[in-house]
N, C-alpha and C positions, 0 to 999 in steps of 0.2 A: 505291446498293446495291440498291434495289428493282428497277431495270432489269436488273441482272446476274442476280438470282434469277429474274426472269420469263423471261429468255432461257435460263437454265439449265433451268428447268422445261419450257419449250417444247421445248428440245432433247432432254431426257430422254423426254418424251411421244412425240415424233416417232420416236425410236430404238425405243421400245417397240412402237409401231404397226408400223414397218417390220419389226422382228425377229419379231413375233408373226404377221404376215400372210404370211410366206414359208415355207410348208411344202414339204418335199421331195416330189417326185412319187413315187408308189409304184413300186417296181421290179416289172415284170411279167415272168414267165418267157417265154422264147422258145418260141412255139407249136410250132416245128419240133423242139424238144428234148423236148416232152412225150411220154412213153411211156404207152401204154394197154395194160392187161392184163399178166398175169404173163410172157407170152412176150417182152415189150418189142420186138415187131416193129412197133408202131404201130397194129396192127389188133386187133380183138377176136376171139379164137378162140371159136367157138360152144361148144366143150367147156369153156371157162372160166366160162360163164354158166349158172347154175341156172335152170330154167324153172318151178320150183315155189317158192312163197313160204311161208316159215315163218310161222305165225300170230303169232309174237312179233316179227317183223322190221319191222313197221310198213308193209309193202307192202300194196297193195290189189289185189284181184282184181276185174276188170270182168266182170260177168256178161251184158252186152249191154243195150241199151235204157236206158242211163244207170244201171243197177243196179250198185252197188259194195259188195263184201263185204271188210271189212278184218280179218276173223277174229273181231272182237268185235261189230260192228254190220253191218247191211245197210241201205244207203240207196238210195232210188229204187224199191224194190219196191212200196211202197204210195204212192199219189198224194198230193201235198201238198194241204192244204186252203187255199183262197184267200179273202181278205177284201177288203171295200170299204175305201176310204180312211178312216183314223181310226176304224175299227170293229173290234169284237172278237166280234160275234155271228155265229153260223153260221145264216144265214137261207135260203141257197139250197139247194134240194133236191140239186143235183149235189154240193155240198160235204159234205152230210150222208151221201150215198151212199158217199163215200170213207171216212168214219169207220165206217160199217156194214161195209164191206169189211175194214177193219182189225180190227173185232171178230171177223168170221168167220175171218180169218187167225189171230188169237190163240186162237180156239176149236180150230182145227186144229193149232196149235203151242203146246201148253200150257206148254212149257219156256221160252218166249220172252216178253220184255216189250217195252214200247213207250216210246220217248222222244218226247215231243211238244215240238218245238223251234220256239219262236215267233220270227218275224222281222217287221221293219217296213221301209218304204222309207226313203230317205235324208233325207226332210224331217223337221224337228223336232229337238229336242235329243237328245243321247245318252241322257240320263236318261229323257226322255219315251218315246223309242222302246224302251228296255228295259222300261219299264212296260207299253207297248202289246204288245210281244212276249209278256210274261208273261200279260197278260189274254187274249191269243189262245190261248196254250198251255193255260191253265186252262179256257177255254171249250170247247176240244176235249176236255179231260179230263172235264169235267162232262157233256158230251154222251155220251161213251163210258160213263160211269157210269150214265146213264139207259138204256143198252143192256145193262146188267148186266155190264160189264167190271169185274173186281175192281180196287180201288184199288192193291193191291200189284203189279199188272201195268203201272202207269202212272207215268211220271216226266215232269216238265216242266222246261224250260230256256228262258230268254229270251236270244236273241242280239241283240235290238233291230235296229239298222241296221248292225251290225258287218260283215255280209257283203253289204250292199246295193250297188248300182251307183250311186256318187255322181254326181249330176247326170244321172241316167238319163232316158230318155224315158218317156212314159206307159206304154208297153208293158213297159219294164223295171221300173217301179215296181209294176205289177200283179203281176209275178212275185215281187217282193220282199215283198209283203204276204201272208204265208203261215205255216202251221204245217207243218213237215216231220214226217213219221211215220217215225221211225228205229227199226228192229227191233234190240233188244238180245238177243244170243244168250246162251244159258246157258253159263257158264264151268265 
């Protein structure tokens, strides 16, 4: 009796493995049948495409030289502040100059605020890198406060190694160790 139940169990397990491992291939549409645009001629009519982005559409406007305006924020207008490996202090004069330029920008644009977005390279745990990104963002905030930038003009956010290039070169990692200075527009 034991031999029959073992064979039955083995047969049942084999059937379960075979049946669960055989998924159907997804059906892909025929690319030649795909129609583009409302005219269904297969081509995009330039009159069917709007060239201006609604601020609420989620589209981004590129302003040149890596500057992106999404209607709510402006990225790339102010230079990122870079850090040494596993450090959060702003000791280099070139990096402090970027924060002074940010202060001057805020002085000229009093209706805007600044998001200090801390980043880390891929090395270390996610938790550690989030903490390091937070320390870097707060170091930039404290330095801006010493320049008399109002606290209500500054926000911090740590992205840690979320956007870092995994397994990147030394040059990639240098670019990942930064605080992005993101301008927040008045809404």
